[in-house]
N, CA, C and O of each residue as an XYZ file, in Angstrom:
264
protein
N      -1.314      5.362    -63.957
C      -1.248      5.282    -65.347
C      -2.681      6.260    -65.878
O      -3.745      6.322    -65.261
N      -2.406      6.858    -66.972
C      -3.425      7.560    -67.464
C      -3.517      7.312    -68.897
O      -2.653      6.864    -69.652
N      -5.021      7.774    -69.205
C      -5.293      7.483    -70.756
C      -5.602      9.125    -70.932
O      -5.907      9.959    -70.081
N      -5.392      9.256    -72.434
C      -5.447     10.670    -72.867
C      -6.611     10.608    -73.966
O      -6.487      9.789    -74.876
N      -7.589     11.331    -73.926
C      -8.671     11.480    -74.870
C      -8.765     12.968    -75.451
O      -8.882     14.007    -74.801
N      -8.690     12.817    -76.780
C      -8.706     14.016    -77.491
C     -10.206     14.335    -78.222
O     -10.722     13.419    -78.862
N     -10.730     15.322    -78.146
C     -12.155     15.558    -78.773
C     -11.705     16.034    -80.244
O     -11.027     17.061    -80.287
N     -11.984     15.455    -81.323
C     -11.399     15.952    -82.506
C     -12.229     17.099    -83.178
O     -11.815     17.644    -84.201
N     -13.546     17.494    -82.512
C     -14.229     18.319    -83.009
C     -13.753     19.828    -82.455
O     -13.790     20.895    -83.067
N     -13.286     19.554    -81.069
C     -13.063     20.804    -80.213
C     -11.528     20.951    -80.255
O     -11.029     22.075    -80.202
N     -10.764     19.835    -80.348
C      -9.379     19.514    -79.848
C      -9.082     19.668    -78.459
O      -7.900     19.786    -78.136
N     -10.027     19.684    -77.541
C      -9.891     19.620    -76.170
C      -9.386     18.182    -75.876
O      -9.868     17.178    -76.402
N      -8.328     18.187    -74.950
C      -7.447     17.153    -74.170
C      -7.804     16.871    -73.079
O      -7.883     17.767    -72.239
N      -8.153     15.450    -72.730
C      -8.651     15.315    -71.194
C      -7.728     14.096    -71.018
O      -7.607     13.190    -71.842
N      -7.020     14.206    -69.697
C      -6.350     13.208    -69.166
C      -7.185     12.301    -68.095
O      -7.656     12.893    -67.124
N      -7.357     11.125    -68.202
C      -8.191     10.412    -67.271
C      -7.325      9.282    -66.704
O      -6.603      8.557    -67.389
N      -7.486      9.209    -65.308
C      -6.766      8.116    -64.456
C      -7.521      6.858    -64.706
O      -8.748      6.762    -64.672
N      -6.702      5.934    -64.952
C      -7.114      4.499    -65.249
C      -7.466      3.780    -63.531
O      -6.936      3.961    -62.435
N      -8.554      2.970    -63.982
C      -8.889      2.342    -62.713
C      -7.774      1.079    -62.597
O      -6.983      0.711    -63.466
N      -7.951      0.588    -61.368
C      -7.066     -0.551    -60.833
C      -7.286     -1.758    -61.962
O      -6.330     -2.486    -62.230
N      -8.598     -1.951    -62.629
C      -8.879     -2.860    -63.138
C      -8.212     -2.840    -64.651
O      -7.779     -3.831    -65.240
N      -8.231     -1.472    -65.145
C      -7.811     -1.161    -66.487
C      -6.031     -1.062    -66.430
O      -5.316     -1.193    -67.423
N      -5.622     -0.846    -65.268
C      -4.049     -0.965    -65.243
C      -3.772     -2.483    -65.150
O      -2.822     -2.971    -65.762
N      -4.535     -3.173    -64.446
C      -4.064     -4.546    -64.327
C      -4.223     -5.362    -65.760
O      -3.435     -6.258    -66.061
N      -5.333     -4.956    -66.622
C      -5.420     -5.412    -67.724
C      -4.223     -5.084    -68.686
O      -3.678     -5.910    -69.418
N      -3.887     -3.722    -68.574
C      -2.746     -3.082    -69.552
C      -1.638     -3.975    -69.082
O      -0.898     -4.355    -69.989
N      -1.391     -4.341    -68.044
C       0.031     -4.844    -67.540
C      -0.050     -6.278    -67.957
O       0.932     -6.822    -68.461
N      -1.294     -6.981    -67.750
C      -1.366     -8.317    -68.340
C      -1.018     -8.567    -69.873
O      -0.275     -9.448    -70.306
N      -1.749     -7.556    -70.640
C      -1.622     -7.562    -72.132
C      -0.159     -7.290    -72.424
O       0.366     -7.811    -73.408
N       0.472     -6.551    -71.665
C       2.090     -6.129    -71.927
C       2.833     -7.435    -71.641
O       3.640     -7.865    -72.465
N       2.617     -7.989    -70.655
C       3.320     -9.324    -70.001
C       3.234    -10.374    -71.173
O       4.236    -11.042    -71.429
N       2.142    -10.531    -71.850
C       1.673    -11.471    -72.685
C       2.487    -11.032    -73.853
O       3.142    -11.923    -74.394
N       2.583     -9.646    -74.422
C       3.206     -9.231    -75.641
C       4.715     -9.463    -75.462
O       5.407     -9.787    -76.427
N       5.245     -9.291    -74.189
C       6.710     -9.590    -74.008
C       7.018    -10.980    -74.119
O       8.055    -11.279    -74.712
N       6.243    -11.943    -73.615
C       6.340    -13.321    -73.682
C       6.527    -13.701    -75.135
O       7.519    -14.307    -75.539
N       5.413    -13.269    -75.978
C       5.455    -13.585    -77.309
C       6.594    -12.890    -77.968
O       7.000    -13.453    -78.985
N       7.100    -11.979    -77.678
C       8.347    -11.370    -78.387
C       9.609    -12.095    -77.665
O      10.525    -12.275    -78.468
N       9.769    -12.362    -76.905
C      10.883    -13.275    -76.341
C      10.859    -14.903    -76.832
O      11.895    -15.569    -76.813
N       9.601    -15.447    -77.257
C       9.591    -16.777    -78.097
C      10.046    -16.292    -79.482
O      10.774    -16.984    -80.194
N       9.639    -15.202    -79.805
C      10.056    -14.941    -81.378
C      11.527    -14.922    -81.624
O      12.015    -15.551    -82.562
N      12.203    -14.250    -80.843
C      13.646    -13.949    -80.864
C      14.302    -15.139    -79.901
O      15.415    -14.866    -79.452
N      13.876    -16.108    -79.625
C      14.423    -16.982    -78.912
C      15.689    -17.562    -79.750
O      15.558    -17.595    -80.974
N      17.021    -18.065    -79.124
C      17.910    -18.630    -80.417
C      17.387    -20.118    -80.921
O      16.634    -20.859    -80.290
N      17.839    -20.308    -81.913
C      17.398    -21.730    -82.313
C      18.581    -22.493    -82.010
O      19.758    -22.157    -82.140
N      17.987    -23.795    -81.497
C      19.184    -24.748    -81.215
C      19.200    -25.602    -82.606
O      18.402    -26.483    -82.926
N      20.392    -25.081    -83.401
C      20.674    -25.805    -84.657
C      21.043    -27.333    -84.459
O      20.841    -28.070    -85.425
N      21.455    -27.765    -83.541
C      22.241    -29.233    -83.158
C      21.070    -29.864    -82.785
O      21.097    -31.016    -83.216
N      19.912    -29.594    -82.092
C      18.760    -30.233    -82.076
C      17.914    -30.456    -83.090
O      17.196    -31.455    -83.123
N      17.925    -29.418    -84.137
C      17.215    -29.467    -85.348
C      17.579    -30.548    -86.212
O      16.825    -31.321    -86.803
N      19.112    -30.495    -86.211
C      19.777    -31.491    -87.060
C      19.538    -33.072    -86.701
O      19.296    -33.952    -87.527
N      19.648    -33.216    -85.444
C      19.190    -34.483    -84.889
C      17.993    -35.166    -85.177
O      17.909    -36.341    -85.533
N      16.701    -34.047    -84.937
C      15.371    -34.189    -85.113
C      15.307    -34.690    -86.663
O      14.829    -35.796    -86.913
N      15.794    -33.858    -87.680
C      15.651    -33.862    -89.130
C      16.151    -35.096    -89.356
O      15.404    -35.874    -89.949
N      17.390    -35.535    -88.987
C      18.044    -36.588    -89.378
C      17.213    -37.830    -89.035
O      16.984    -38.641    -89.933
N      16.776    -38.021    -87.873
C      15.788    -38.885    -87.372
C      14.339    -39.086    -88.284
O      13.688    -40.116    -88.460
N      14.140    -37.942    -88.701
C      12.982    -37.801    -89.277
C      13.212    -38.655    -91.154
O      12.519    -39.411    -91.834
N      14.457    -38.025    -91.320
C      15.050    -38.532    -92.917
C      15.199    -40.133    -92.504
O      14.541    -40.902    -93.206
N      15.796    -40.572    -91.705
C      15.994    -42.053    -91.667
C      14.493    -42.731    -91.517
O      14.180    -43.816    -92.006
N      13.760    -42.002    -90.861
C      12.484    -42.816    -90.550
C      11.598    -43.231    -92.066
O      11.104    -44.317    -92.368
N      11.615    -41.821    -92.923
C      11.228    -41.811    -94.231
C      11.873    -42.810    -95.138
O      11.207    -43.426    -95.970
N      13.334    -43.001    -94.969
C      14.022    -43.822    -95.945
C      13.920    -45.312    -95.286
O      14.469    -46.237    -95.885
N      13.358    -45.514    -94.293
C      13.177    -46.829    -93.704
C      11.753    -47.340    -94.583
O      11.723    -48.408    -95.195
N      10.710    -46.473    -94.529
C       9.358    -46.766    -95.050
C       9.692    -46.832    -96.651
O       9.156    -47.767    -97.246
N      10.392    -46.080    -97.302
C      10.691    -46.425    -98.743
C      11.476    -47.439    -99.191
O      11.386    -47.860   -100.345
N      12.255    -47.882    -98.369
C      13.214    -49.027    -98.500
C      14.505    -48.528    -99.048
O      15.302    -49.309    -99.568
N      14.738    -47.246    -98.950
C      16.290    -46.950    -99.322
C      17.186    -47.398    -98.577
O      18.370    -47.186    -98.839
């Protein structure tokens, strides 16, 4: 993996090889991002949500005395 640096004053472009530590850090950040994305797009279990909300509603009704 490489990093590209650009000197904005001169326009000089330099390609610098990343160290093993930098590569490792980049891969860990990418893996964390991928995990976050997969959780954000995970399908919702509507049946489980309905059951949980029904139970919550029943508990509220019993407290209110409905």
